[in-house]
DOTIKE-937591 format. One line per field, with one value per residue (C-alpha): residue number from 1; x, y, z; residue in three letters. Coordinates in nm, 3 decimals, padded with zeros to 5 digits. Layout:
// residues N
n = c(NUM_...)
xx = c(X_...)
yy = c(Y_...)
zz = c(Z_...)
res = c(ALA_...)
This chain:
// residues 494
n = c(1_2_3_4_5_6_7_8_9_10_11_12_13_14_15_16_17_18_19_20_21_22_23_24_25_26_27_28_29_30_31_32_33_34_35_36_37_38_39_40_41_42_43_44_45_46_47_48_49_50_51_52_53_54_55_56_57_58_59_60_61_62_63_64_65_66_67_68_69_70_71_72_73_74_75_76_77_78_79_80_81_82_83_84_85_86_87_88_89_90_91_92_93_94_95_96_97_98_99_100_101_102_103_104_105_106_107_108_109_110_111_112_113_114_115_116_117_118_119_120_121_122_123_124_125_126_127_128_129_130_131_132_133_134_135_136_137_138_139_140_141_142_143_144_145_146_147_148_149_150_151_152_153_154_155_156_157_158_159_160_161_162_163_164_165_166_167_168_169_170_171_172_173_174_175_176_177_178_179_180_181_182_183_184_185_186_187_188_189_190_191_192_193_194_195_196_197_198_199_200_201_202_203_204_205_206_207_208_209_210_211_212_213_214_215_216_217_218_219_220_221_222_223_224_225_226_227_228_229_230_231_232_233_234_235_236_237_238_239_240_241_242_243_244_245_246_247_248_249_250_251_252_253_254_255_256_257_258_259_260_261_262_263_264_265_266_267_268_269_270_271_272_273_274_275_276_277_278_279_280_281_282_283_284_285_286_287_288_289_290_291_292_293_294_295_296_297_298_299_300_301_302_303_304_305_306_307_308_309_310_311_312_313_314_315_316_317_318_319_320_321_322_323_324_325_326_327_328_329_330_331_332_333_334_335_336_337_338_339_340_341_342_343_344_345_346_347_348_349_350_351_352_353_354_355_356_357_358_359_360_361_362_363_364_365_366_367_368_369_370_371_372_373_374_375_376_377_378_379_380_381_382_383_384_385_386_387_388_389_390_391_392_393_394_395_396_397_398_399_400_401_402_403_404_405_406_407_408_409_410_411_412_413_414_415_416_417_418_419_420_421_422_423_424_425_426_427_428_429_430_431_432_433_434_435_436_437_438_439_440_441_442_443_444_445_446_447_448_449_450_451_452_453_454_455_456_457_458_459_460_461_462_463_464_465_466_467_468_469_470_471_472_473_474_475_476_477_478_479_480_481_482_483_484_485_486_487_488_489_490_491_492_493_494)
xx = c(00.021_00.153_00.094_00.101_00.025_00.024_00.242_00.199_00.304_00.493_00.680_00.825_00.941_01.158_01.333_01.578_01.545_01.771_01.619_01.255_01.070_01.070_01.409_01.440_01.204_01.189_00.982_00.813_00.985_00.775_00.409_00.277_00.318_-00.001_00.066_00.224_00.533_00.704_00.876_01.152_01.195_01.141_01.392_01.645_01.571_01.600_01.892_02.062_01.986_02.142_02.464_02.561_02.522_02.837_02.942_02.811_03.176_03.356_03.076_03.332_03.099_02.875_02.866_02.614_02.657_02.672_02.717_02.589_02.631_02.434_02.206_02.126_02.004_01.810_01.615_01.534_01.404_01.212_01.041_01.020_00.652_00.589_00.444_00.657_00.300_00.122_00.234_-00.052_00.007_00.415_00.418_00.744_00.877_00.789_00.973_01.274_01.283_01.207_01.523_01.683_01.604_01.701_02.028_02.150_02.024_02.206_02.531_02.487_02.470_02.142_02.012_01.848_01.785_01.786_01.369_01.332_01.224_01.403_01.265_01.315_01.259_01.292_01.349_01.364_01.734_01.851_01.674_01.326_01.533_01.634_01.333_01.175_01.427_01.359_01.025_01.113_01.279_01.018_00.761_00.951_01.059_00.715_00.532_00.853_00.757_00.364_00.406_00.613_00.378_00.672_00.661_00.733_00.677_01.037_01.245_01.623_01.883_02.239_02.412_02.771_02.753_02.919_02.543_02.391_02.129_01.867_01.889_01.824_01.537_01.385_01.417_01.266_01.017_00.901_00.913_01.280_01.610_01.862_02.181_02.488_02.850_03.037_03.423_03.691_04.051_04.183_03.892_03.558_03.343_03.133_03.349_03.178_03.255_03.094_02.798_02.745_02.784_02.502_02.262_01.981_01.644_01.436_01.721_01.595_01.861_02.215_02.286_02.668_02.798_02.956_03.128_03.107_03.012_03.293_03.588_03.432_03.590_03.420_03.269_03.340_03.041_03.191_03.314_02.984_02.775_03.055_03.013_02.599_02.560_02.766_02.544_02.248_02.321_02.365_02.078_01.809_01.736_01.794_01.927_01.998_02.219_02.103_02.409_02.399_02.563_02.438_02.776_03.024_02.748_02.799_03.229_03.264_03.162_03.414_03.699_03.662_03.474_03.688_03.494_03.245_02.961_02.670_02.389_02.671_02.686_02.338_02.230_02.244_01.881_01.816_02.029_01.991_02.277_02.211_02.180_02.278_02.579_02.849_02.516_02.625_02.267_02.147_02.008_01.701_01.705_01.811_01.716_01.661_01.726_01.566_01.754_01.401_01.075_01.052_01.261_00.994_00.648_00.350_00.111_00.346_00.290_-00.031_-00.275_-00.438_-00.666_-00.783_-00.491_-00.634_-00.523_-00.371_-00.040_00.137_00.314_00.589_00.706_00.623_00.583_00.276_00.345_00.701_00.952_01.060_01.318_01.599_01.460_01.507_01.838_01.994_01.871_02.030_02.323_02.327_02.302_02.542_02.841_02.811_03.071_03.317_03.233_03.133_03.475_03.686_03.496_03.586_03.932_03.936_03.814_04.045_04.343_04.241_04.178_04.591_04.716_04.460_04.615_05.005_04.970_04.790_05.068_05.352_05.276_05.379_05.108_04.788_04.747_04.537_04.228_04.077_04.105_04.263_04.002_03.647_03.490_03.709_03.738_04.038_03.963_04.265_04.329_04.602_04.859_04.900_04.590_04.854_04.800_04.487_04.223_04.060_03.733_03.970_04.129_03.763_03.695_03.964_03.967_03.578_03.779_03.883_03.560_03.655_03.356_03.587_03.376_03.522_03.327_03.394_03.412_03.071_03.095_03.409_03.587_03.431_03.765_03.888_03.803_03.894_03.849_03.708_03.677_03.505_03.580_03.337_03.312_03.384_03.651_03.977_04.364_04.395_04.150_04.301_04.673_04.466_04.304_04.655_04.861_04.489_04.563_04.930_04.858_04.626_04.827_05.083_04.869_04.740_05.140_05.144_04.813_04.782_04.619_04.243_04.314_04.572_04.424_04.087_04.263_04.582_04.904_04.987_04.682_04.855_05.142_04.957_05.067_04.832_04.520_04.591_04.352_04.556_04.531_04.223_04.015_04.101_04.060_03.671_03.662_03.749_03.502_03.268_03.326_03.310_03.039_02.850_02.996_02.909_02.539_02.502_02.590_02.381_02.094_02.157_02.205_01.820_01.537_01.574)
yy = c(00.012_00.303_00.605_01.013_01.308_01.704_01.936_02.164_02.515_02.377_02.142_02.376_02.616_02.364_02.365_02.615_02.848_02.704_02.340_02.421_02.373_02.757_02.738_02.348_02.407_02.682_02.956_03.135_03.395_03.587_03.498_03.525_03.245_03.032_03.051_03.253_03.184_03.297_03.637_03.459_03.264_03.525_03.765_03.520_03.442_03.736_03.819_03.534_03.663_04.008_03.922_03.856_04.179_04.452_04.580_04.952_05.120_04.970_05.056_05.322_05.386_05.586_05.939_05.856_05.806_05.475_05.567_05.809_05.853_05.645_05.860_05.958_05.590_05.571_05.953_05.762_05.481_05.675_05.884_05.635_05.571_06.032_06.089_06.415_06.550_06.530_06.893_06.990_06.641_06.629_07.064_07.041_06.786_07.102_07.320_07.113_07.124_07.470_07.580_07.327_07.531_07.835_07.728_07.639_07.907_08.096_07.833_07.923_08.286_08.360_08.753_08.719_09.009_08.836_08.850_08.686_08.327_08.122_07.978_07.626_07.254_06.929_06.652_06.248_06.352_06.596_06.400_06.515_06.847_06.938_06.857_07.106_07.380_07.319_07.355_07.649_07.768_07.646_07.832_08.151_08.131_08.055_08.333_08.609_08.464_08.481_08.810_08.934_08.746_08.512_08.126_07.958_07.590_07.504_07.524_07.444_07.373_07.349_07.129_06.980_06.582_06.517_06.603_06.316_06.132_06.321_06.625_06.409_06.285_06.625_06.701_06.412_06.371_06.757_06.855_06.996_07.061_06.937_07.085_06.959_07.055_06.812_06.734_06.709_06.434_06.630_06.863_06.611_06.916_07.180_07.445_07.836_07.950_07.663_07.724_08.058_08.060_07.746_07.953_08.136_08.284_07.935_07.890_07.841_07.816_07.684_07.436_07.467_07.101_07.129_06.800_06.635_06.270_06.165_06.337_06.558_06.825_07.188_07.396_07.716_07.909_08.235_08.301_08.124_08.402_08.686_08.550_08.537_08.840_08.979_08.811_08.911_09.302_09.258_09.036_09.116_08.747_08.712_08.358_08.208_07.943_07.663_07.517_07.101_07.109_06.768_06.672_07.001_07.170_07.081_07.069_07.418_07.637_07.501_07.418_07.622_07.898_08.175_08.022_08.189_07.928_08.073_08.301_08.566_08.565_08.742_08.517_08.192_08.191_07.793_07.536_07.198_06.958_06.635_06.577_06.203_06.257_06.538_06.682_06.313_06.198_05.817_05.750_06.025_06.317_06.655_06.987_07.307_07.597_07.965_08.277_08.476_08.393_08.527_08.284_08.043_08.095_08.058_07.857_07.567_07.580_07.378_07.437_07.135_07.107_06.814_06.701_06.946_07.271_07.474_07.285_07.478_07.188_07.211_06.826_06.592_06.328_06.344_06.103_06.052_05.927_06.268_06.059_06.171_06.553_06.481_06.334_06.617_06.865_06.675_06.709_07.077_07.122_06.890_06.961_07.332_07.453_07.368_06.953_06.965_07.186_06.873_06.616_06.769_06.842_06.486_06.392_06.577_06.455_06.066_06.149_06.289_06.011_05.772_05.966_05.989_05.573_05.540_05.750_05.566_05.273_05.452_05.320_05.564_05.864_06.063_06.172_06.395_06.730_06.825_07.074_06.950_06.617_06.428_06.156_05.967_05.905_05.746_05.544_05.303_05.410_05.104_04.941_04.684_04.442_04.488_04.777_04.886_04.723_04.350_04.570_04.656_04.294_04.171_04.475_04.312_03.985_04.183_04.327_04.646_04.799_05.012_05.150_05.195_05.325_05.541_05.972_06.050_06.203_06.335_06.119_05.757_05.653_05.738_05.508_05.564_05.392_05.623_05.593_05.818_05.905_05.972_05.980_05.680_05.567_05.632_05.654_05.271_05.176_05.424_05.233_04.907_05.014_05.078_04.768_04.602_04.773_04.669_04.300_04.330_04.555_04.223_03.967_04.107_04.079_03.714_03.637_03.627_03.872_03.928_04.200_04.051_03.704_03.907_04.172_03.997_04.099_04.255_04.520_04.671_04.752_04.899_04.646_04.439_04.552_04.912_05.034_05.322_05.184_05.486_05.199_04.920_05.047_05.110_04.735_04.649_04.875_04.811_04.411_04.464_04.667_04.372_04.124_04.362_04.405_04.010_03.937_04.171_03.942_03.670_03.804_03.832_04.110_04.465)
zz = c(-00.028_-00.091_00.147_00.082_00.244_00.090_00.150_00.446_00.475_00.819_00.576_00.364_00.640_00.736_00.472_00.386_00.084_-00.164_-00.018_-00.087_-00.437_-00.514_-00.604_-00.717_-01.019_-01.311_-01.282_-01.608_-01.732_-01.971_-01.816_-01.435_-01.270_-01.129_-00.768_-00.534_-00.352_-00.021_-00.011_00.070_-00.192_-00.439_-00.265_-00.263_-00.684_-00.778_-00.509_-00.765_-01.067_-00.991_-00.871_-01.267_-01.337_-01.332_-01.026_-01.023_-00.846_-01.158_-01.433_-01.524_-01.844_-01.658_-01.523_-01.250_-00.924_-00.733_-00.397_-00.109_00.277_00.524_00.649_00.322_00.184_00.494_00.437_00.037_00.200_00.423_00.137_-00.121_-00.122_-00.164_-00.482_-00.614_-00.780_-00.485_-00.373_-00.153_00.020_00.079_00.067_00.265_-00.012_-00.275_-00.009_-00.059_-00.437_-00.440_-00.227_-00.452_-00.775_-00.613_-00.427_-00.815_-01.055_-00.800_-00.859_-01.188_-01.134_-01.233_-01.232_-00.940_-00.651_-00.257_-00.212_-00.592_-00.678_-00.901_-01.229_-01.228_-01.176_-01.131_-01.362_-01.432_-01.522_-01.768_-02.065_-01.907_-01.859_-02.209_-02.367_-02.079_-02.208_-02.574_-02.611_-02.408_-02.652_-02.916_-02.863_-02.746_-03.127_-03.240_-03.058_-03.173_-03.573_-03.522_-03.425_-03.668_-03.893_-04.062_-04.072_-03.841_-03.920_-03.965_-03.659_-03.614_-03.358_-03.375_-03.211_-03.209_-03.408_-02.981_-02.846_-02.555_-02.771_-02.620_-02.832_-03.143_-02.911_-02.880_-03.202_-03.332_-03.125_-03.168_-03.497_-03.425_-03.764_-03.561_-03.745_-03.665_-03.631_-03.723_-03.587_-03.680_-03.576_-03.252_-03.223_-03.073_-02.964_-03.120_-03.288_-03.174_-03.501_-03.750_-03.504_-03.543_-03.871_-03.914_-03.708_-03.921_-03.864_-03.758_-03.536_-03.196_-02.996_-03.000_-02.773_-02.587_-02.377_-02.073_-02.022_-02.389_-02.293_-02.544_-02.385_-02.063_-02.258_-02.166_-02.521_-02.575_-02.353_-02.375_-02.753_-02.879_-02.648_-02.857_-03.228_-03.127_-03.004_-03.258_-03.529_-03.336_-03.393_-03.766_-03.824_-03.551_-03.468_-03.151_-03.125_-02.739_-02.585_-02.372_-02.236_-02.145_-01.819_-01.716_-01.614_-01.602_-01.368_-01.060_-01.146_-01.283_-01.043_-00.796_-00.935_-01.253_-01.100_-01.371_-01.626_-01.777_-01.939_-01.712_-01.699_-01.637_-02.031_-02.170_-02.435_-02.203_-02.128_-01.944_-01.815_-01.745_-01.498_-01.373_-01.010_-01.042_-01.205_-01.028_-00.826_-00.575_-00.632_-00.755_-01.027_-01.186_-01.081_-01.294_-01.319_-01.539_-01.451_-01.620_-01.655_-01.628_-01.569_-01.889_-02.078_-01.982_-02.178_-01.921_-02.166_-02.134_-01.741_-01.625_-01.322_-01.161_-00.848_-00.843_-00.618_-00.337_-00.449_-00.728_-00.885_-01.089_-01.284_-01.559_-01.667_-01.962_-01.689_-01.455_-01.107_-00.968_-00.703_-00.382_-00.272_-00.499_-00.448_-00.091_-00.140_-00.348_-00.109_00.192_-00.054_-00.084_00.281_00.393_00.140_00.099_-00.132_00.056_00.001_-00.296_-00.389_-00.225_-00.393_-00.741_-00.655_-00.518_-00.883_-01.031_-00.870_-00.895_-01.253_-01.305_-01.107_-01.368_-01.660_-01.575_-01.535_-01.845_-02.051_-01.920_-02.064_-02.424_-02.598_-02.536_-02.694_-02.398_-02.590_-02.298_-02.164_-01.848_-01.760_-01.805_-01.641_-01.486_-01.704_-01.912_-02.245_-02.513_-02.786_-02.857_-03.097_-03.284_-03.382_-03.618_-03.426_-03.143_-03.118_-02.790_-02.867_-02.719_-02.411_-02.310_-02.314_-02.155_-01.892_-01.783_-01.666_-01.379_-01.259_-01.519_-01.728_-01.974_-02.255_-02.617_-02.881_-03.183_-03.256_-03.468_-03.785_-03.978_-03.641_-03.616_-03.743_-03.423_-03.118_-02.767_-02.391_-02.153_-01.758_-01.568_-01.257_-00.959_-00.626_-00.509_-00.753_-00.546_-00.575_-00.477_-00.755_-01.016_-00.931_-00.922_-01.319_-01.430_-01.318_-01.499_-01.867_-01.861_-01.717_-02.076_-02.258_-02.187_-02.309_-02.567_-02.706_-02.680_-02.855_-03.251_-03.385_-03.460_-03.720_-03.873_-03.906_-04.079_-04.307_-04.356_-04.344_-04.704_-04.607_-04.375_-04.584_-04.857_-05.115_-05.200_-05.078_-05.138_-04.815_-04.617_-04.245_-04.203_-04.398_-04.224_-03.936_-03.979_-04.160_-03.787_-03.601_-03.818_-03.778_-03.367_-03.363_-03.562_-03.263_-02.986_-03.124_-03.217_-02.847_-02.752_-02.896_-02.729_-02.400_-02.424_-02.508_-02.548)
res = c(MET_VAL_LEU_SER_ARG_ALA_ALA_THR_GLU_SER_ASP_GLU_ASN_VAL_CYS_SER_THR_PHE_GLY_SER_ARG_TYR_VAL_ARG_THR_ALA_LEU_PRO_LYS_TYR_GLU_ILE_GLY_GLU_SER_SER_ILE_PRO_LYS_GLU_ALA_ALA_TYR_GLN_ILE_ILE_LYS_ASP_GLU_LEU_MET_LEU_ASP_GLY_ASN_PRO_ARG_LEU_ASN_LEU_ALA_SER_PHE_VAL_THR_THR_TRP_MET_GLU_PRO_GLU_CYS_ASP_LYS_LEU_ILE_MET_GLU_SER_ILE_ASN_LYS_ASN_TYR_VAL_ASP_MET_ASP_GLU_TYR_PRO_VAL_THR_THR_GLU_LEU_GLN_ASN_ARG_CYS_VAL_ASN_MET_ILE_ALA_ARG_LEU_PHE_ASN_ALA_PRO_LEU_GLY_GLU_THR_GLU_THR_ALA_MET_GLY_VAL_GLY_THR_VAL_GLY_SER_SER_GLU_ALA_ILE_MET_LEU_ALA_GLY_LEU_ALA_PHE_LYS_ARG_ASN_TRP_GLN_ASN_LYS_ARG_LYS_ALA_GLU_GLY_LYS_PRO_TYR_ASP_LYS_PRO_ASN_ILE_VAL_THR_GLY_ALA_ASN_VAL_GLN_VAL_CYS_TRP_GLU_LYS_PHE_ALA_ARG_TYR_PHE_GLU_VAL_GLU_LEU_LYS_GLU_VAL_LYS_LEU_SER_GLU_GLY_TYR_TYR_VAL_MET_ASP_PRO_ASP_LYS_ALA_ALA_GLU_MET_VAL_ASP_GLU_ASN_THR_ILE_CYS_VAL_ALA_ALA_ILE_LEU_GLY_SER_THR_LEU_ASN_GLY_GLU_PHE_GLU_ASP_VAL_LYS_ARG_LEU_ASN_ASP_LEU_LEU_VAL_LYS_LYS_ASN_GLU_GLU_THR_GLY_TRP_ASN_THR_PRO_ILE_HIS_VAL_ASP_ALA_ALA_SER_GLY_GLY_PHE_ILE_ALA_PRO_PHE_ILE_TYR_PRO_GLU_LEU_GLU_TRP_ASP_PHE_ARG_LEU_PRO_LEU_VAL_LYS_SER_ILE_ASN_VAL_SER_GLY_HIS_LYS_TYR_GLY_LEU_VAL_TYR_ALA_GLY_ILE_GLY_TRP_VAL_VAL_TRP_ARG_THR_GLN_GLN_ASP_LEU_PRO_ASP_GLU_LEU_ILE_PHE_HIS_ILE_ASN_TYR_LEU_GLY_ALA_ASP_GLN_PRO_THR_PHE_THR_LEU_ASN_PHE_SER_LYS_GLY_SER_SER_GLN_ILE_ILE_ALA_GLN_TYR_TYR_GLN_LEU_ILE_ARG_LEU_GLY_PHE_GLU_GLY_TYR_LYS_ASN_VAL_MET_GLU_ASN_CYS_ARG_GLU_ASN_MET_VAL_VAL_LEU_ARG_GLU_GLY_ILE_GLU_LYS_THR_GLU_ARG_PHE_ASN_ILE_VAL_SER_LYS_GLU_VAL_GLY_VAL_PRO_LEU_VAL_ALA_PHE_SER_LEU_LYS_ASP_HIS_SER_PHE_HIS_ASN_GLU_PHE_GLU_ILE_SER_GLU_MET_LEU_ARG_ARG_PHE_GLY_TRP_ILE_VAL_PRO_ALA_TYR_THR_MET_PRO_ALA_ASP_ALA_GLN_HIS_ILE_THR_VAL_LEU_ARG_VAL_VAL_ILE_ARG_GLU_ASP_PHE_SER_ARG_THR_LEU_ALA_GLU_ARG_LEU_VAL_ALA_ASP_ILE_VAL_LYS_VAL_LEU_HIS_GLU_LEU_ASP_THR_LEU_PRO_SER_LYS_ILE_SER_ARG_LYS_MET_GLY_ALA_GLU_ASP_PHE_GLY_ASN_VAL_LYS_GLY_LYS_LYS_VAL_GLU_ARG_ASP_ILE_LEU_MET_GLU_VAL_ILE_VAL_GLY_TRP_ARG_LYS_PHE_VAL_LYS_GLU_ARG_LYS_LYS_MET_ASN_GLY_VAL_CYS)
């Protein structure tokens, strides 16, 4: 006679998590399971999969903050259930956002009196901030053209080809022509002279980047302002400037105070900055501030009252968390000017250590600048046998995530590696990274060249292939792009 009994909840409790049936069988991945599972099992299953992610602090591709003080972590968790849009229910949180806006506007030298309130808003990162700033420029330009009885259906915006993809999104989503100043070898930011030449009567603004994603370099906003002042006087167009200070906005005021890039320049009408980059807050918080109230058209501001009181709002989304806003306020009052300056100086010093260590290998050209975002962008001097993509791939074995990428149009034959120095990247880690790069170089020197196997040695001699090294390098780059793309396809859905 076969004896059987039903499993009870107490039976599951005597098993360890990994001994329970919930982790011994596969769960459905793309549909909801039929039954519930214990909270301990759900937690462990997810935690186990997440172990395969990279370590955020070793992710040197990202500008985004990966460490905050435990006290701020605690504040974030205590406010994780607050919806920021409920301003009437959470008036103190709203007040903290307003304080942050005013602190940041004054940091950027907005022309405000002691009792004046700054015009700005917290956003979900700089991408939303750029969308809002762009919409303000577009509407102001349209209103001006309508008043003059001129066509207003073909707005354009002038940027460098080095801008972040969010500018392309703005242009495509809101039907604005994007006019890009092409880059050139050795000059990887927007040329202000060429930008001024591209401006016409339909230009809603010129976007300058304070801290290029490609090499951290600050664009010359002062020269751009001077050129546009002259052109505006000649044409009467009154073309303004927006400064995308996503990366550099929390750097320049503290360690390059003499640099004129902000509201000290008369044509700078709005500035965005990422609180979750060098504002030292976890992702996703950004800020956009305007020079004066007149620079933000009233018709873009909505007023709602169905949450308890009249609430003005200018955002693309509605609901969002309050915790990052509170965290930004914590950092601003906790660190103050002195604290931010110390952090940024430390980042710059660690950047110098890393830069000098890479230079000592004598294998790389440094592409980044000494003045700018604290990062090191570098490329191989000799591509005859190996390339930057191979170095990036091999550094992953040591835990480092160091991106390799090609420059935009007219400089796309240049491939670089980039290491972003954040607050939590210590001098010890900088020295460790240099040591690991040296190990990778030594190992690559002992391996057969993937490039020579692919191309054939005669191609590099320009004998039979009749190709210059630049053409060969582009073929290699295209091949690696395809390789990386195929790997991403195998790793799962987007």
